C-alpha positions in Angstrom: -47.5 -77.1 12.7 -50.7 -75.5 11.3 -51.1 -73.0 14.1 -47.7 -71.4 13.6 -48.1 -71.1 9.9 -51.5 -69.5 10.3 -50.0 -67.1 12.8 -47.3 -66.2 10.4 -49.7 -65.5 7.6 -51.9 -63.4 10.0 -48.9 -61.4 11.1 -47.8 -60.8 7.5 -51.2 -59.7 6.5 -51.4 -57.3 9.5 -48.0 -55.8 8.7 -48.9 -55.3 5.0 -52.2 -53.6 5.9 -50.3 -51.3 8.3 -47.8 -50.3 5.7 -50.5 -49.6 3.1 -52.4 -47.6 5.6 -49.3 -45.6 6.5 -48.5 -44.8 2.9 -52.1 -43.7 2.3 -52.0 -41.4 5.3 -48.7 -39.8 4.2 -50.0 -39.3 0.7 -53.1 -37.7 2.0 -51.1 -35.3 4.2 -48.9 -34.3 1.2 -51.9 -33.6 -1.0 -53.5 -31.5 1.8 -50.2 -29.5 2.3 -50.0 -28.8 -1.4 -53.6 -27.6 -1.5 -53.1 -25.3 1.5 -50.0 -23.8 -0.1 -51.8 -23.2 -3.4 -54.6 -21.4 -1.5 -52.2 -19.2 0.3 -50.4 -18.3 -2.9 -53.6 -17.6 -4.6 -54.8 -15.4 -1.7 -51.5 -13.4 -1.7 -51.6 -12.8 -5.5 -55.3 -11.7 -5.2 -54.4 -9.2 -2.4 -51.5 -7.8 -4.4 -53.7 -7.3 -7.4 -56.3 -5.6 -5.3 -53.7 -3.3 -3.8 -52.3 -2.4 -7.2 -55.8 -1.8 -8.5 -56.6 0.4 -5.5 -53.4 2.5 -5.8 -53.9 5.8 -7.7 -52.1 6.1 -11.0 -49.8 9.0 -11.8 -51.8 11.8 -13.3 -50.4 13.7 -16.3 -50.0 16.7 -14.0 -47.5 14.9 -11.8 -45.2 14.0 -14.7 -43.9 17.5 -15.4 -43.2 18.1 -11.7 -41.2 14.9 -11.6 -39.2 15.9 -14.7 -38.5 19.4 -13.2 -37.3 17.8 -10.0 -35.0 15.5 -11.9 -33.6 18.3 -14.0 -33.0 20.4 -10.9 -31.2 17.5 -9.2 -29.1 17.0 -12.4 -28.2 20.7 -12.5 -27.1 20.6 -8.9 -25.0 17.5 -9.5 -23.4 19.2 -12.6 -22.5 22.2 -10.5 -21.0 20.0 -7.8 -19.1 18.1 -10.5 -17.6 21.4 -11.9 -16.6 22.5 -8.4 -15.0 19.1 -7.7 -13.1 19.3 -11.0 -11.8 22.8 -10.1 -10.8 21.6 -6.6 -9.1 18.6 -8.1 -7.1 20.8 -10.5 -6.1 23.2 -7.7 -5.0 20.3 -5.4 -3.1 18.7 -8.3 -1.3 22.0 -8.9 -0.4 22.3 -5.2 0.8 18.7 -5.1 3.1 19.2 -8.1 4.4 22.5 -6.6 5.0 20.8 -3.2 6.7 17.9 -5.0 9.0 20.2 -7.0 9.8 22.2 -3.8 10.7 19.0 -2.0 12.9 17.9 -4.8 14.7 21.2 -4.9 15.1 21.2 -1.1 16.5 17.7 -1.3 19.0 18.7 -4.0 20.1 21.8 -2.1 20.6 19.7 1.1 22.6 17.1 -0.9 24.8 19.8 -2.3 25.2 21.4 1.1 26.2 18.1 2.7 28.7 17.4 -0.2 30.2 20.9 0.2 30.4 20.4 4.0 32.3 17.2 3.5 34.6 18.7 1.0 35.3 22.0 2.7 35.1 20.8 6.3 38.9 21.3 6.6 38.9 24.8 5.1 39.5 26.6 8.5 42.2 24.2 9.4 43.9 24.7 6.1 43.8 28.4 6.5 45.6 28.1 9.8 48.3 26.0 8.2 49.0 28.4 5.4 50.9 30.7 7.8 53.2 27.7 8.6 53.8 27.1 5.0 54.6 30.7 4.4 57.2 30.7 7.2 58.8 27.6 5.9 59.0 29.1 2.4 60.6 32.3 3.7 63.0 30.3 5.8 64.3 28.3 2.9 64.4 31.4 0.7 66.5 33.3 3.2 69.3 30.8 3.4 72.2 31.9 1.3 72.8 29.3 -1.4 76.5 29.9 -1.5 76.8 29.0 2.2 75.5 25.5 1.6 78.9 23.8 1.4 80.7 21.1 3.2 82.3 23.7 5.4 78.8 24.5 6.9 77.3 21.0 7.5 75.0 22.2 10.2 73.5 24.9 7.9 73.2 22.5 5.0 71.4 19.9 7.2 69.1 22.6 8.6 68.3 23.7 5.1 67.6 20.2 3.8 65.4 19.6 6.8 63.4 22.7 6.1 63.0 21.8 2.4 61.9 18.3 3.4 59.4 19.6 5.9 58.0 22.1 3.3 57.7 19.3 0.7 55.9 17.0 3.1 53.5 19.8 4.1 52.6 20.6 0.5 52.1 16.8 -0.2 49.6 16.8 2.7 47.9 19.9 1.3 47.6 18.3 -2.2 46.2 15.1 -0.7 43.3 17.0 0.8 42.7 19.2 -2.3 44.7 22.3 -1.2 47.0 23.5 -4.0 49.1 26.7 -4.2 48.8 29.4 -6.9 51.9 31.2 -8.1 50.5 33.3 -11.0 53.8 35.0 -12.1 53.6 36.3 -15.7 49.9 35.4 -15.8 46.9 37.7 -16.5 45.4 39.3 -13.4 42.2 37.6 -12.3 40.3 39.5 -9.5 38.6 36.3 -8.4 42.0 34.6 -7.6 44.4 37.5 -7.2 44.7 40.5 -5.0 46.6 43.5 -6.4 48.9 45.4 -4.1 49.8 48.1 -6.6 50.7 48.6 -10.2 53.9 49.6 -11.9 55.4 50.1 -15.3 57.5 47.3 -16.5 59.1 47.3 -19.9 58.3 44.3 -22.0 55.2 43.4 -20.0 51.6 43.9 -21.2 49.3 45.8 -19.0 47.5 43.5 -16.5 50.3 41.0 -16.4 51.5 39.9 -13.0 55.1 40.8 -12.5 55.6 40.2 -8.8 54.1 37.6 -6.5 54.4 38.8 -2.9 52.5 35.9 -1.4 51.2 32.8 -3.2 47.5 32.0 -3.1 45.8 28.7 -2.4 42.7 26.8 -3.7 40.7 24.1 -1.9 38.9 22.0 -4.4 38.6 24.9 -6.9 37.5 27.3 -4.1 39.9 30.1 -3.4 40.7 30.1 0.3 43.4 32.8 0.0 44.0 35.0 -3.1 47.6 35.6 -4.3 49.1 39.0 -3.4 50.5 40.3 -6.6 51.9 43.4 -8.4 50.7 44.0 -11.9 52.0 45.9 -14.8 50.1 48.9 -16.2 
């Protein structure tokens, strides 16, 4: 039993000695590394000081030259700044003008599109005005005293013409086309067309006394002026 115990103590002693030796070696290496780094830093600082000491200092004669150079550069920069401000004002003015022109163009196109929608049927309406005139003349030419029970065919024809004329004017009104019968109104050259003038007792000059053909408006736009006779 003595031999194993001795072996154990011997092994424990050897392990302890190895650990102590290892720690000592590591500590020595750390100290050496620290010393080497300090030497390097000291050498670098010394070289930098030497370089700074060897560098020539600015002489008083160099200072005015530097100031002149800086002033010249500042002046150039100020000139460029002024030019850039002027250019900016010019571009801003052009941008605003272009924006206003675009807005005006958009409004004009919007109005043109709206007018095109409203007055798209103007040509068609003008073509139908002749039909309305013929129906009106046809109903006016029928003798009213002949519209009796003894003439049922004439009465039916007259009623059919009146109904057709009424439906046609309803269709006109639905699409904004209205008739103008300016009898006893003042003459308006924008809405009326004078055939001739004549003296009429009891009528003021410029008053419409006869309407030869009624006029028409399409949404407040005159598509056909009324043909009239005015008093002078």
